[in-house]
N, C-alpha and C positions, 0 to 999 in steps of 0.2 A: 456677131460671131456665127460663121456658117457651120454646117454639120461636120465637114472635114477637119476644121480647127478643133472642135470638141473631141472628135474621135481620135485624132492624132495625139492630143494632149493626154487623154485618159489611157490610150493604148500604150504609149511609151512609159508613162508613170507606173502602170500595172506590170509591164514587162520587168522593170527594175525591181519592184516589190517581190514578184514571183521568183526571180533569179536569186535575190537575197534570201528569201525564205528557204528555197531548195538547198542553197549552199550552207545554210546555218542550222537546218532542222536537227542535225545529228550532233551539233556542238554541245559541249558541256557548259551551260550558262549558270551553273550553280556553284562554280568556284571563282575566286577572284581573278586568277589568270585567264580563265575561260571567258568570263564576262567582260572584264576591263582591258585585257591584253590580247584577245583573240587567240588564246591558247599558246602564245608565243610561237606562232606557226606562219607568220606573214613573210612573203617573198619580196624581193627588191622591187619588182614592177608594181605589185599591189600597194606597197608602202609609198612608192613615188606618186602613183595616181591618187592615192588617198590624201597625201599631203597637199597635192596640187588642188584637188577638188575641195578639200577643207578650206584652203585659202581662197580659191577662186569662187567666191560666192557673189551675191548681188552687190555687196558693198565694194567689191573689186571691179566686177564687170560694169556696173553702173557708176560707181564712185570714181574709179580711175579714168574711165572714158569721159566722165564729166569734167575731170581735171584736164584731160586731153582737149576737150571742147573749149575750155576757158584759157588754158596756158600752154597747151601743146606738150611736146616731149620733155620740157624742162622738169617735169615731175616724175620722170620714169625711174628715178633712183629708188623709189619704194619697191619696185619690182626687180630691177636689175641688180642692185647692190645686195639684195637679200641672198644672192648666190654665194657671196663671201661667207655669210653666216652658215649656209649649208656645208661649205667646205670645212669650216671650223667644227661643225657638228660631226661630220664624218671622221675627221682626223683626231679630234681632241675630246669633245664632250660625249659623243655616243659610246666609244670604247670605255671611257671612264665610268659612265653611268651603268652600262650593262655589266661591267665587272662588279659593280656594287650590288647588282640584282634588285634595283629599285623599281617601283611601280609608278611613283609620282615624284615630282620635284620636292614637295614637302617631306617625302620619305628621306631624301638625301639631307635636307636641312635638319631633320630630327637626328639623324645619325651623326651629323657633324656638329650641330650646335645645341641639341636638346629639344624638349617638348615645347618650351615657351616660344622659341624661334619658329618651330614648326607651326604652331597655332597662328602666330603672327603672319607668316608667309601664306598659309592656307587661306586666311580670311582676306588678305590683300588680293590674292588671285580671284577668289570668289566674288568680292565686291566689284573688281574690275569687269569680270565677265557679266555680272548681273546688271551693272549700271551703264556699261559702255559697249562691250562687244556684242552681246546678244540683242539688245534693243536696236543697235545699228544694223545688224544683219537682218533682223525682222523688218525694219522700216525700209531698207533698200530693196529687199525682196518683194515686199508688198507694193512698193512704188512701181517696180518693174512689171509685176504681174498685172496690176490694175491698169497700167498704161497700155501694155501690149494687148490685153484682152478687152480693153475699153469697158471695164467692169461697171463704171458709173452709168454709162448709157445702156449697157446690156440689162441692168436691173433697175434702171430709172431711179438711181439714188445719187446723192452728192459725191464729189470726189473724196471728201473726208470719210464718208461712210464706206466707200469702196476700199479705201486704204485700210480701214479698221477690219472690214470683212476679210480682206486678203491676209492681214496679220493673224487673225484667228485661224484661218485655213492652214497657213504655214505652221503655226504653233502646234495644232492638233496632229497633223501628219508627221512633222519632224519629231515631235515628242514620242510618237508611237515607235518610230525607228530606234531612237536613242534609248528609250526607257525599257523597251521589251526585247530588243534584239542584241544589245551589247555591242562591243567594238567590232566584232567580225561582221555583223550585219551592216554596220556603218561602212566598213572598208569595202565590202562586196558592192554595195550600192554606189560607193564612190567610183569604183573601177568601171562599172557599167556606164554611169553618168559621165565619166571622164571621156569615154569614146564619143558619146553623143555631144559632149561639150566642145570637143575639138572640131567635129564635123560642122556643128551649127555655127560656132564662132568664126571658123574660116569661111563659111558660106556668107555670113554677114559682111566680112571683110571684102570678099570678092564682089558681092553685089554692090557694096558701097563704092568700090573702085570703078565698077561698071557705070554706076549712076553718075559718078564724078566725071567720067570720060564719055558721057552720052552713048553708052552701050559698048565702049571699047575699054577694057580693063587696063591695057598698056597706057592709053592716053590718060586714064584715071590716075595711074602712078605718076605720070609726068605732071599732071595738074596738081597732084598732092605735093610734089617736090618743088615745083616752080612757082606756084601761087602762094604767096605769103610764106616763104621758106623758113622764116624764123620760128614758125610753129613746130618745125622739126629739129630745132637747135636745142640740144640738152645741156650745152656747156656755157654758152654766152647769150642766151635768149633775153630780150628786153621784157618778155612777159613771164613773170615767175611769181609763185607764192612760196616756193622753197628755193633758196639760193643754192647754186652749184656747190659751194664750199660746205654746205650742210651734210653732204654725203660722207664727209670725213669726220663729222662731229656727232650730233644727236641722232641723225638718221642711221648712222652706222651702229650706234648702241641699240636703237630700237630694233633694227634688223637682226642683230646678234641675239637679242632676247627672243625675237620671234622664231628664229631658226633653231636656236640651241637650248632654250630654257622655257619655251612656251609649252605648257602641258598639252594643249590641244594638238600641236604639231608633233612634238617628239613622242607622244604616246603611241603613234603609229610605228615609229622606229623602235620603241621599247618592246613592241610585239613581234619583232623580227626573229626568225628562226636561228639567226647567227649574226655576229657583228658584220660580217662581209655582206650579207643580204641587206642589212640596215644601211651600210655605206653605199651600196649600189643605189638603193632607193632614194636616199637624200641627195646624192650627187645628180641623179637623173632629174629630181625635182628642181635642183639648182639651175641646171642647164635650161630646162623648159621655162623656168621663171624668167630667164633673160629673154628668150625668144617670145615670151608671152606678151611683150609690149605690142606686138602686131595685132593682137586681139583685145588687149586690155586698154590701150591708149590710142592707137592709130584710128580705130573706127570713130572715136570721139573727135579727132581732127577732121575726119571726112565729114562728120555731121556739122562741124563748124563751117566748112566750105559750102555744104548743101543747105543748111538751115540757119546759119548764123544771123541772117537778116530778120528772122522771125521773132527774135526776142525771147526765146525759150530759156528756161533755167538749165544750168549745166547738167544737173542730175537727170533731166528729162531727155537728154540727147540720145543715149543709147536705146531706150525703149522706143523712141520716135523712129530711129533707123529700122528697128525690127518691124514695127507696125507698118511702115511705108514701103520697105523694100522687099520683104518676104511675100511670096504668094500666099493666099489665104490658107491653102492646104498645108503649108509648112509652118504657119504661125503657131499652131497648136503643138507641133513637134518641138519648135524652139522654146515655146513656153514651158514644155515639160522638161527640157534640158536646163533652162534657167531655174525652174522649180527644184530640179534635182540638185543643182549647185547650191541653191539657197538652203535646202534642208540638210545638205551635206555638212555645211559649216554649222548650221544650227544644231543638228543632232550630235555632231562631233564635240561641240562645245558643251552641250548638256551632258554627254557621256563622260567627258573629262572632269567637269565640275562634280558630277555624281561620284566619280572615282575619288577625287580629293576629299569630298565630304565624308564618304563612307570609310575610306582607309585612314585618313589623317585627322578627322575630327570625331566622327561618331564612334568608331572602334576604340580609340584611346579613352573617350569619355566613359565607355562601358568597361574600362579596365582591360580591354583586349580579349575578354573571355566571351566571345560571341561566335556563332557559326557563320560560315560564308553566306548562307542563305539569308540570315538576319542582316548581315552587313550589306548585301546587295539590295535587299528590300528597303533599307534605310536610304541607300543611294537613289533608288527609283522614286521614293517619296520626295526626297529633296529635289531631284531633277524635275519632277512635276511642278512643284512649287516655284522653282526657278524659271521654268518656261512661262508660267502664268504671270509672274512678276515682270519678266522681260516684255511680254506682250502688252502689259499695261503701260510700260515706259516708252515703248517704240514710237508711238505717234508724235512724241515731243521732239524727236530728232529733226522733224520738219523745220524747226526754228534755227537750226545751225547756220550761221552766217556765211561760212566759206564752203558749204557743201558737206555732205555726210562723211566723206572720206577724210577730210582734214579735221573734222570734229573728232572722229574716232582716233586718229593718230595723236592729236594734241592731248586728249585725255588718257590715251594709252601710255603716253610718256610719264604721266604722274604715277601710274601703278606698276608698270612693267619694268622700267629701268632699275628701281630699287631691288626688285627680285634678282635681276642680273647681277647687281652689286653684291648681294649676299652670296650668290652661287660662286662668283669669281673669287671673292675673299675666301670662301670655304675651300676652294680648290687650290689656291696658290699661297695662302698664308696659314701655315700649319698651326701657328700659335694663336690664331684668332679664336674668339669665343663669342657667345651670344651677347655678352656684356659690351664687347667692343664693336660688334657688327650691327646690331639693331640701332644704336645711336647714329651710325653712319647712314642707315636707311632713313631714319627719322629726319636727319639733317637735310637729306635730299628732298623729302616730301614737304618739309616746312618751307624750304627755299622756293620750291615750285609753287606752292599755294600762295605764298606771300607775294611773289612777283607776278602771279596770275590774277589774283583777286584783291591784293592789298595795294602795293605800290605798282602802278601800271605805266610809269613814265620811262621805263627802260626800253628803249627802241632797239630791240635785237630779236631776230627770229627765234621762235621758241625752241628750235632744234639746237641752236648754238647755246642757248641758256641751259638746255637739258644736259649738254656735255659739261658745262661749268658746274652745275649742281652735282653731277656724277663725280667729278674730280673732288669737289668739296666733301661729299659723303665718304668717298674712298679715303681721303686724307684723314678725316676724323677717325675712321675705323682703324687705319694703319697706325696712327699715333696712339690710340687707346690699346691696340694690340701690343705695341712696343712698351707702353707703360705698365700694362697689366696682362702679361702673356699667360695663356692657358697652360695648365699642367700637361705634360706629355700623357697621351691616352693611348693605351694599347688597342690597336684595331683588331677586331675579331675576324677570323677567317670566315668567309661566306662561300657557300656553294654557288658557283657561277651557273646561271640557268641556261646559257646558250654557249655555243662555240665562239670564243673571243678572238680568233685569228683574223687579222685584217685582210681585206680584199686585195688580191695580188696586183690589181691595177689602180690602187688607191692614189698613189703619187701622181701618175699620169692623168687620171681623171680629175684630180683636184687642180692641177696646173691648167688643163684645158678649160675648166670652168672659169678660173680667174682670168685667163687670157681672153676668153670670149667676152667676159664682162667688160674688160678694158676696150676691146675692139668695138663693142656696141656703142660706147661713148665716143670713140673716134669716128665711127660712121655717122652718128647724130651730132656732127660738129662741122665747122667750116673746112676742115681737112677731109670731110666725107661727103655727105649729100647736101649740106648747106653751102652749095657752091654753084657756079654756072653749070647748066645742064650738060654741056659738052665735056666738062672736066670730071664729072662724077665717075664714069667707068674707070678712068686711070686712078682716081682716088681710092676706089673700092679695091682695085687690084693691088695697090701698094699696101693697104691695110691688111688684106688677106695674106700676102707674102710675109709681111712683118709679123703677123700673128703666128704663122707656121714656124718661122725661124725662132721667134722668142719661145715658143712652146718646147721645141727640141732643145734649145740652149738651157732653159730652166730645168727641164727634166734631167739633162746630163749633170748640171751643177748640183741639184738637190740629191741625185743618186750618189755622186761622189762624196758629198758631205755626210750623207747617211752611212755610207760604207766606212768612212773615216771614223765617225763616232762609234759605230759598232766595233770596229777594230780596237779603238781605245778602251771601250768597256770590257772587251774580252781580255785585253792585256792587263787590266787592273784586277780582273776577277781572281786569277791564281794567287796574286800577292795578298789580296784581301783574305782569301781562304787560308793562306799560310799563317797570317797574323792571328786569325781567330783560332 
């Protein structure tokens, strides 16, 4: 590592820390809203960037590019179809939650189903974060940093020792941000890192295309498309570990959970100054998530073409690109960007877990009669312990057979989909109770564990199984709700903490996001770029024109339907008033 590498790494990292400190030094971090929700003052752009950087950590940058290296674009559904989840968050879940004035998902569960359900869901979330999410983030980040900076050779230690040293480094720095700065510090650092992340990731893409084209990036694009074109086929590729049909089953469920009910993600939207700002932020995140395959998967495919003959592991592809393609003076800068993305996800997860523990477990345990300062202190202590536990578990992710990203998604399905199940039942089945909902969740988890570790002869992708378990759990809950309906409960009026008026361009923004998602799949298919080189320009023109036409048609249709429904509601209103 030369001097410029070290200076650029330390310089950019310090810049982010200083900006975060200056932006938050006057913030009230002794109240729950101030510490956990950034004072409910976040704007759309900061929410969008924070969501993206929270998600775009090393397990995405390294893990998804590793998937690109091994199977190509056939795995892009994890990024692309999450946009549909963000549309649902903007249109349905976010307005619903903000009107309730909640801080955490367990808050809503308690209000809807009582304290037993709240405790159950809170511990499911915390166990998932501690055993799966945080260790995966730490391992992926440590792998990236240790490979990019050649930590083993730099300090003359083994690769395993370099990995552990990197894990400790990330844990300490990320913990300081999350535990002492609160959500506002996390969001500010996310926004600054987001700018650097875009610049650095696009630079790696450009340099990769140049290397593929022997110095000419246009020739690199042509080589990428024409050499082994099936690597760019997201619809009918022969190289898959997630079948295309799975985007309509388990992947859809996991992405809806991730976008709409994952505390780590939606806590940023909960901190919005208004519903409209939150909607702008999440739709912005949804659009960029679609485009993000250019930096999250395509570089992995470039690495396949450049280094596929070297026999490297899939998760080593992206760090190898950075190490070999960037000039030494920029390696430190990119390392700082990657480090920022790592601690963004790490500290965001710690902050969210601390929020859940403090608000939903510790405070009720104390009878609710504690000050905000004591509540926050308990959250900080829990966050510290959680960070240490995750650091101890992280090295074991190395043994994951299909790579770190698939490990994370497979075990996420066990813990996250049942949470989505409970939230959906709570929102749409008014007669449901904890006694009818928890058995549905348990049914899902028992089926998942049985067919994962018990009977293993069922040859079906885990995402299809996930959808089947979800339907089984939902069926159990609906039947029990029908047999044992809950008594009608009068809802207490709550003071809404923010302006709940929808963004005026919500409908058009949502339609554009969905159409762009479909267009992306059309492009990455035989009717798009997986075709003879000379046919591709015409294919892309057809897809673009079709996308524009469909967008305007859908916008007109949805506008007319909304107007008709509003007129119908207004027509019924006087007669209802008269009857009463």
